[in-house]
C-alpha positions, 0 to 999 in steps of 0.5 A: 572113253572110260579112261577119259571119264575117270579124269572127268569124274575127278574134275567133277568132284572138285567142280562140285565142291566149288559150286556148292561153296560159291554158287549157293547164294541166298535169294534176295528177299522180297519185302511186303512194301518194296518188291525186288527190282528185276526179281528175274533176269530181264528179258527184251530187245535192244536196238544196237545189234541191228541199228547201231546209232541210227534207230528211228521212231518208225523202226523202233515202233515196228520192232516193239509191235513184233515184240508185243504181239509175238514175244511178250507171251513168252516173257520178252518185255523190255524194249530199249533204244541204245546209243545216239538217240539225241543225234540228228546225224548219227552217221557222223559219229566218227567226226565229233566236229560234225555232230548235231544234237539237241539239249533242253534248257537244263543241259540234258540231251533230248530226242531229236524230233527229226528221228522221233517225231512224237517227241515234239517240234524240231527246234532247228534245221540242219541248214541253220547248224551247218558251218557254225561248228566247223568255224569255231571247233567248239560244242556249243554251236552243235547243240540247239536248245529244245523241248522234246521228250520221250514221254509219248513214246514211253507211254506208247510202249507201256500201252503195248504191255512192255517196258521202256528203256534207253541208253546213255553214256555217263557224264554231262554234255560238253555243250552244256558245260560250255554254256554253263546251263542251270541244273534243274531242281538246284542252284548249281550250274553245269560247270559246278558238276563237270570234271573236264579232266575226265572223259570216256575214251570213245565218247566225244560228247560228254565230260565226267561228273564230279563226286560233289553236291553239284554232281549229285544234283546233275544225276538227280535231274537226269533221273527225274527227267527219265522217270517222267518219260516212263523209263523202266531200264537205264543202260549206262555206258563207259562206267562198269569197266575201263574205267570203273566209275564207282562214284558215278554209279553211286550217284546214279543209284541214289538218283534212281532211288529218289525218283521212287520209280523201279528203274533197272540199272544196267552197267556197261561195258565189261569186263566188270572186275570180279573184285568189284562184284559185291560193290556193283551188286549192291548198286545195279540190277545188271552189269556186263561181265565182258566186252561186247559180244558179237556173232563169232565163235572164236576171235583172235583179236581182243575185240569183239569178244566171241561166244567161246570166250564166254564159257570161262567168264560166265562160270566165274560169275555164276555165283553172283546171280540172284534176284535183283542182281544179274551178271550180264553176258551181253546181248544175243546177236542172233537172227538178222542183224540189219540194216546198220548193226553196231559192228560190221555190215548188215548180215544174218548172224554169223553163228551157225544154228548149233552155235546159236543154240549153244549161246542161248543154252549157256545164257540160260544156265548162267541166268544171264539177262536175255536181250535180243539183238535181232531185227524183230521185223525180219524174224525167220522161223528158226530164230523165232522157234529158238527164242520162244522155247518155253523150257529154255526161258524157264531155266533162265527165269526160275533156276535157283542155283546154277554153275559149271561142274566140269570142264574136261577137254572139249566138254563143258557141263553145267547144272542148274536147279529148278524150283519144281524139283527138276534139274537142268543139265547142259553138255557143251562141245567146245572143241573142234572134233566130234564128241561121244559121251557115255557117262553116269549122271553122278559124273556131273554131281547128280544123284545116282537115280533113274530120271525122266529126261526131256530134251529142251531143244528137240522136245523128245523124252526119255522116260527112264534114264540112268546115264548119258549113253551114246550121246554124240555132240558135233563141234560147238553144239550142245544138249540141254536136258531137263531131268526129274526123278 
């Protein structure tokens, strides 16, 4: 073990130099007149991992009640409806010719009352839509014009002391373009704004938006609508990577600023290119740094991404985390993922208890947004205990600097500075065999000192420690310690 530690010490010195050089980003100042939006990594719940396209108002409200009653005291405060809230028949998503949805008179998607009753009066029945689209093959007959709104639901979320979020795919509805509907607040029509040569590869409903005055008017109209609904977080998909649509990101940013509402802009999916880090951090509060993460330790296939793949990704992006800018390691697929998860069949998370603890520890050390994917109405006690651990949350929310300081074989080490003079130390065993660690704290770039140690996950303390002695880590497990001199 001593020989191994010599190798570790040499690697640690290099890692520490990189950490100091790269991770010490200055905190974004908060002005007296304009507070920083997302001054800490956003925390909350998103419907995708448990409901996919199918979430209903009743299901959403049930999860929000659990979040408000049980999780809000610990900082979890966003509730986000993910993709497909305007589909009447989300189960037909693989067959675009069958999809039925609703637009307002200005061509914008609106929630379907059959799934969200508080949104308003349903303007059409499934029977009246059947057959028309199949006969024409177009989009026009699939979309009915209505006057529904998420404002009542947004108001209710706010009454629970939480913040309301929705998901959209970038662009403009194809059905709106076919009808050439007027763009609200402008003299333009949807055909002036649409780029019909540009479509998201996996979305059958939208065209891209031109970088022109009409395109800006389109996004201005969307954000004015969402601000009116009380939206606090907007997740925009098919925009951060594959393809990277910087013109549309800029238009959305400008439209948000025009509303005057402090809306968190979350860009998806990843992997956002590191070369675009400075650009996206000037425009968004969150951006995905990988493709979709699901409940797998490892995966030989390119999709979905696995937990083990996130170690290198989070290490590369750690330097860019600062108030108002948070590289997003994706949602947390822990707990019960049911009834209709966005990937696979209904299930309890495939991650073991050790792997779930490792995931939360890595996300906290990387200062990633913490967005739960579990069905909150089915929270089991082990999951509840994990996500309400105050020290884990404090590391994620209050760290001032963090980064990976070592990767030696199966062991990865991160350190993170907290404002009260504490240091967080995380040691991960990413290998497939048991790991025994006997090492001084200096190996991890820390001072040669005596520390009071608190184990975040067990709550146990070591009053005086000068080293990590005889620590055994099972495969895929970790320790997360708080150290104070």
